[in-house]
C-alpha positions in Angstrom: -37.4 -92.4 48.0 -36.1 -94.4 45.0 -32.5 -95.1 44.6 -30.6 -93.4 41.8 -30.3 -96.8 40.0 -34.0 -97.4 40.3 -34.8 -93.9 39.1 -32.7 -94.3 36.0 -34.5 -97.6 35.3 -37.8 -95.9 35.5 -36.7 -93.0 33.3 -35.5 -95.2 30.5 -39.0 -95.9 29.2 -41.1 -94.7 26.2 -39.0 -96.1 23.4 -35.9 -95.8 25.6 -36.3 -92.1 25.9 -35.0 -90.1 28.9 -38.3 -89.2 30.4 -37.9 -86.4 32.9 -40.1 -85.1 35.8 -42.4 -82.2 35.2 -42.2 -82.9 31.5 -38.8 -81.2 31.2 -37.4 -82.0 27.8 -40.7 -83.4 26.4 -40.8 -80.8 23.7 -37.9 -79.2 21.8 -36.2 -76.5 23.8 -36.8 -72.9 22.8 -34.4 -70.2 23.9 -31.3 -68.2 23.3 -27.5 -69.0 23.5 -24.6 -66.6 24.0 -22.0 -68.2 21.7 -23.0 -67.1 18.2 -23.5 -63.5 19.5 -20.6 -63.1 21.8 -18.2 -66.1 21.8 -16.0 -65.9 24.9 -16.9 -62.2 25.5 -19.8 -63.2 27.7 -20.8 -61.8 31.1 -23.7 -61.3 33.5 -24.9 -58.0 31.9 -25.3 -59.6 28.5 -27.1 -62.6 29.8 -29.5 -60.5 31.8 -30.0 -58.2 28.8 -30.8 -61.2 26.6 -33.4 -62.3 29.1 -34.9 -58.8 29.1 -35.1 -58.8 25.3 -36.7 -62.2 25.2 -39.3 -60.8 27.4 -39.8 -57.4 25.8 -39.9 -58.6 22.2 -42.7 -61.1 22.8 -40.5 -64.1 22.3 -41.1 -65.3 25.8 -44.9 -65.2 25.3 -44.4 -67.6 22.3 -42.5 -70.1 24.4 -38.9 -69.2 24.3 -37.6 -69.8 27.8 -34.0 -70.9 28.1 -31.2 -68.3 28.4 -28.0 -70.2 27.9 -24.5 -69.2 29.0 -22.0 -70.8 26.7 -18.2 -71.4 27.2 -15.9 -69.1 29.1 -18.0 -68.4 32.1 -15.6 -69.7 34.7 -12.1 -68.9 35.8 -9.6 -70.7 33.6 -7.0 -71.6 36.2 -8.8 -74.6 37.7 -11.3 -75.7 40.3 -11.7 -74.8 43.9 -9.0 -76.6 46.0 -11.5 -77.6 48.7 -14.9 -78.1 47.1 -13.5 -79.1 43.6 -16.3 -77.0 42.1 -15.8 -75.0 38.9 -15.4 -71.3 39.9 -17.6 -68.7 38.1 -15.4 -65.8 36.9 -16.1 -63.1 39.5 -15.4 -60.3 37.0 -17.7 -61.6 34.3 -20.4 -62.8 36.8 -20.1 -60.7 39.9 -23.4 -62.1 41.3 -22.2 -65.6 40.7 -24.1 -68.1 38.6 -26.7 -68.3 41.4 -27.2 -64.5 41.3 -27.5 -64.5 37.5 -29.9 -67.4 37.7 -32.1 -65.4 40.1 -32.3 -62.5 37.7 -33.2 -64.8 34.9 -35.8 -66.5 37.0 -37.3 -63.2 38.0 -38.3 -62.8 34.3 -40.0 -66.2 34.4 -37.2 -67.7 32.3 -34.7 -70.5 32.8 -30.9 -70.5 32.9 -28.7 -72.8 30.9 -25.0 -73.4 31.2 -22.2 -75.1 29.2 -19.7 -77.8 30.1 -17.8 -80.5 28.4 -17.5 -84.3 28.7 -13.8 -84.0 28.4 -10.8 -82.7 30.3 -11.4 -79.1 29.2 -13.9 -77.0 27.2 -13.4 -76.0 23.6 -12.0 -72.7 24.9 -9.7 -74.3 27.4 -11.8 -73.9 30.6 -12.4 -76.6 33.3 -14.7 -79.4 32.2 -16.8 -82.0 33.9 -15.2 -85.4 33.1 -14.6 -87.1 36.5 -16.5 -84.3 38.3 -20.0 -85.1 37.1 -21.5 -85.5 40.6 -19.9 -82.4 41.9 -20.9 -80.3 38.9 -24.5 -81.6 38.9 -24.8 -80.7 42.6 -23.4 -77.2 42.0 -25.6 -76.6 39.0 -28.7 -77.6 40.9 -27.8 -75.4 43.9 -27.0 -72.4 41.6 -30.5 -72.7 40.0 -29.3 -73.9 36.6 -32.2 -75.3 34.5 -30.2 -76.8 31.5 -26.8 -77.9 30.6 -25.2 -79.0 27.4 -22.1 -81.2 27.4 -19.5 -80.7 24.7 -17.2 -83.4 23.4 -14.0 -81.5 23.3 -10.8 -83.2 24.4 -12.6 -86.3 25.5 -9.7 -88.8 25.4 -9.2 -89.4 29.1 -6.3 -91.7 30.3 -8.0 -93.5 33.2 -9.2 -97.0 33.9 -12.8 -96.3 32.7 -11.9 -94.3 29.6 -8.6 -95.3 28.0 -6.6 -92.5 26.3 -5.7 -92.1 22.7 -5.3 -95.0 20.3 -1.8 -95.9 19.0 -2.5 -94.0 15.8 -3.3 -90.9 17.8 -7.1 -91.0 17.2 -9.6 -90.7 20.0 -11.3 -94.0 20.8 -15.0 -94.3 19.9 -15.2 -90.9 18.2 -14.2 -91.8 14.6 -16.6 -93.5 12.2 -16.8 -96.1 10.8 -16.9 -98.7 13.5 -16.4 -102.4 13.1 -19.4 -104.2 11.6 -22.0 -104.8 14.3 -20.4 -102.5 16.8 -22.8 -101.5 19.6 -22.3 -97.7 20.1 -24.3 -97.9 23.3 -21.3 -99.5 24.9 -18.8 -97.0 23.6 -16.7 -94.7 25.7 -18.6 -91.7 24.3 -21.9 -93.1 25.6 -20.3 -93.9 29.0 -19.0 -90.3 29.3 -22.5 -88.9 28.7 -24.2 -91.4 30.8 -22.1 -90.4 33.8 -23.5 -86.9 33.6 -27.0 -88.2 32.9 -26.9 -90.2 36.1 -25.5 -87.3 38.1 -28.3 -85.0 36.9 -30.9 -87.7 37.7 -29.4 -87.9 41.2 -30.1 -84.2 41.9 -33.5 -83.9 40.2 -35.3 -83.9 43.6 -33.5 -80.6 44.1 -33.7 -79.4 40.5 -34.7 -81.0 37.2 -32.0 -80.0 34.7 -32.5 -80.4 30.9 -29.6 -82.4 29.4 -28.4 -81.7 25.9 -25.6 -83.7 24.3 -23.1 -81.8 22.1 -21.0 -84.7 20.7 -21.0 -83.3 17.1 -22.9 -86.3 15.7 -20.1 -88.7 16.5 -20.5 -92.3 17.8 -23.8 -92.9 16.0 -25.5 -90.8 18.7 -28.9 -91.2 17.0 -28.9 -94.9 18.1 -28.5 -94.2 21.8 -28.9 -90.4 22.4 -32.6 -90.6 23.5 -31.6 -92.9 26.5 -29.0 -90.4 27.6 -30.2 -86.9 26.9 -33.1 -84.9 25.7 -31.4 -83.7 22.6 -28.2 -84.6 20.7 -26.1 -82.8 18.1 -26.2 -84.5 14.7 -23.3 -82.5 13.2 -20.3 -80.3 13.7 -20.8 -76.6 14.4 -23.0 -74.4 12.3 -22.0 -71.1 10.9 -23.9 -68.3 9.2 -23.5 -69.4 5.6 -26.1 -71.0 3.3 -23.8 -73.9 2.3 -23.4 -74.9 6.0 -27.1 -74.6 6.7 -28.1 -76.7 3.8 -25.4 -79.3 4.6 -26.7 -79.7 8.2 -30.4 -79.7 7.0 -29.6 -82.4 4.5 -27.8 -84.5 7.1 -30.6 -84.1 9.7 -33.2 -85.0 7.1 -31.8 -88.5 7.0 -31.9 -89.0 10.8 -35.5 -88.1 11.7 -36.8 -91.5 12.6 -35.3 -91.1 16.1 -37.1 -87.8 16.8 -40.1 -87.9 19.2 -41.1 -86.7 22.7 -38.2 -86.3 25.1 -35.6 -86.9 22.4 -34.7 -84.5 19.5 -32.0 -84.2 16.9 -30.1 -81.0 17.4 -28.7 -79.4 14.2 -27.1 -76.7 16.3 -28.1 -73.1 17.1 -30.0 -70.7 14.9 -28.0 -68.3 12.8 -31.0 -66.0 12.0 -29.7 -62.5 12.1 -26.0 -63.4 11.7 -23.5 -63.1 8.8 -24.6 -62.2 5.3 -27.6 -64.5 4.9 -30.4 -63.1 2.8 -33.8 -62.7 4.3 -34.9 -65.7 2.2 -32.1 -67.8 3.6 -32.9 -66.8 7.2 -36.5 -67.8 6.5 -35.6 -71.2 5.1 -33.2 -71.9 7.9 -35.7 -71.2 10.6 -38.5 -73.1 8.9 -36.5 -76.2 8.3 -35.2 -76.3 11.9 -38.8 -75.8 13.2 -40.5 -78.5 11.1 -37.7 -81.0 11.9 -38.6 -80.4 15.6 -35.1 -79.3 16.4 -34.4 -77.2 19.5 -34.9 -73.6 18.5 -32.1 -71.8 20.2 -31.5 -68.2 19.0 -27.9 -67.3 18.5 -27.8 -63.6 17.8 -27.7 -60.2 19.6 -31.4 -59.6 20.2 -30.8 -55.9 21.0 -29.8 -55.2 17.4 -32.0 -57.7 15.5 -34.2 -56.0 12.9 -37.9 -56.6 12.9 -37.7 -58.4 9.6 -35.7 -61.1 11.3 -37.5 -61.0 14.6 -40.7 -61.7 12.8 -39.2 -65.0 11.5 -38.3 -66.1 15.0 -41.9 -65.2 16.1 -43.8 -67.2 13.5 -46.5 -68.6 15.7 -47.5 -71.4 13.3 -44.0 -72.8 13.0 -43.5 -72.6 16.7 -46.9 -74.4 17.2 -45.8 -77.2 14.9 -42.5 -77.5 16.6 -44.2 -77.6 20.1 -47.2 -79.8 19.3 -48.2 -81.3 22.6 -49.8 -84.4 21.1 -47.7 -85.3 18.0 -44.0 -85.6 18.7 -42.9 -86.7 15.2 -41.4 -84.1 12.9 -42.3 -83.3 9.3 -40.7 -85.6 6.7 -39.7 -85.3 3.1 -42.5 -86.8 1.0 -41.2 -86.7 -2.6 -38.4 -88.6 -4.3 -36.0 -87.0 -6.7 -32.7 -85.2 -7.1 -33.4 -82.5 -4.6 -35.5 -84.5 -2.2 -33.4 -87.0 -0.3 -30.0 -87.3 -2.0 -26.8 -86.8 -0.1 -26.0 -83.6 -2.0 -25.2 -81.1 0.8 -26.3 -78.1 -1.3 -29.7 -79.5 -1.9 -31.6 -80.8 1.1 -35.1 -82.2 0.6 -37.4 -79.6 -0.9 -40.9 -81.1 -0.3 -42.0 -81.7 3.3 -45.2 -82.5 5.1 -46.3 -83.1 8.7 -49.4 -83.5 10.8 -50.5 -81.5 13.8 -53.1 -81.9 16.6 -54.6 -78.5 15.8 -56.7 -79.6 12.9 -54.3 -78.6 10.2 -51.4 -80.2 8.3 -48.2 -78.5 7.2 -46.6 -78.4 3.8 -43.2 -76.9 3.1 -41.7 -76.2 -0.3 -38.0 -75.2 -0.6 -36.1 -73.7 -3.5 -32.5 -74.8 -2.8 -31.3 -73.6 -6.2 -29.3 -70.4 -6.8 -32.0 -68.9 -9.1 -35.8 -68.3 -8.8 -37.8 -71.4 -9.4 -41.4 -72.7 -9.2 -42.3 -75.4 -6.7 -45.6 -77.2 -6.8 -47.4 -79.1 -4.0 -49.5 -81.9 -5.6 -52.1 -82.9 -3.1 -52.2 -86.6 -4.2 -48.4 -86.9 -3.4 -48.7 -85.7 0.2 -49.4 -88.6 2.6 -51.4 -86.6 5.1 -53.9 -85.3 2.6 -57.0 -86.9 1.1 -59.2 -85.4 -1.5 -58.8 -83.3 -4.5 -59.4 -79.8 -3.1 -58.0 -78.3 0.1 -58.3 -75.0 2.1 -54.9 -73.4 2.2 -53.3 -70.6 4.3 -49.9 -69.0 3.9 -47.9 -69.4 7.1 -45.7 -66.3 6.5 -48.4 -63.8 5.7 -51.4 -65.5 7.4 -53.3 -65.0 4.1 -56.2 -67.3 3.3 -55.5 -68.6 -0.2 -58.9 -70.2 -0.5 -60.0 -73.5 -1.9 -57.2 -75.0 -4.1 -57.9 -78.0 -6.3 -55.4 -80.7 -7.1 -52.2 -78.7 -6.7 -50.7 -75.3 -5.7 -47.6 -73.7 -7.4 -45.5 -70.9 -6.0 -42.6 -68.9 -7.5 -39.8 -68.8 -5.0 -36.7 -66.6 -5.0 -33.3 -68.4 -4.7 -33.0 -70.2 -1.3 -36.5 -69.2 -0.2 -39.2 -71.3 1.3 -43.0 -71.4 1.2 -45.0 -72.9 4.2 -48.7 -73.7 4.1 -51.4 -74.7 6.6 -53.8 -77.2 5.0 -56.9 -76.6 7.1 -59.3 -79.1 5.5 -61.0 -80.3 2.4 -63.4 -78.1 0.4 
């Protein structure tokens, strides 16, 4: 058997990506997370109900597989005095995490769990810094399939990770760094690498997907794919259009690092939450899908209307996101005010990408607050050649026929059109 060190060396291949056994993490994760729906009011019943809904709604058949328990799942008082393991809250999880995992696995789904690369979680519960080996072993024995490590309270006063700076800031978290600074040597990277190595050490028992939740700090796009299978590129999302466009615009400028086994994470989906219009829900989902982000549902599936469920079940967008041959995302293809500036209200509006299925994807966004026309000009799209193309509408499945030179569509405020270009004609 290979040593842990040798195994890590083998895994850091493929453009320095963290390549996992059984192709775990090769494609963006699809699933559900408890936080946006329930916050700290999480328990075994709600987690198992979410799994049941993923199954019964047809989401599982489309590839959604992770059922993730977010913060507040453990007792808050501390670790076990003997084993030093985190203690699952017996009132919230009477079957233990292992019992909950078994119920999730009985659906054919996978269980995820939350921790933090700091001294405590965002809600003040025990975290993993200094206990990575113990926690990885516990997670593997419990049947956990995925963890995501938060960055909360990550100033740790020990010999490996010095505490706060004299000015009160946390080392290696605040940008900008000195010119030429190598973020791969930073304390943030070291913290996450400790958990990476612990998970690698237990992967003969269980392969656990590793997602980094460091809020886009420490230039994570430059080192994240050697440490985890996805990494947050921003602070937390919320169910407002302004926050969705700001994160989309930020992520649009960080897509070069995205490929198999390594994906930018613009945070969980807010489809079904807040006061977002149906057009905004549609645009949010489409942008996350074509950027090959993890698609993690963050709403109560038991109350989600069919109008919103149908967005989450769009088979063509899921197929693009989960392409088994092409790991690269769609990219903005057109210059201009609303197509690549740093204006957080106006992310790129013209996108295109290739698939291995025999069709290309084109997306047109109206980020304006009023109805507007958007036009796809075939000669401007890098993937397309020829003057006439066969076009299908991804939302309706309608065959739009043979379109010559360009195609225009009237979009409501904050709406999106997505097309499959299935060939020349």
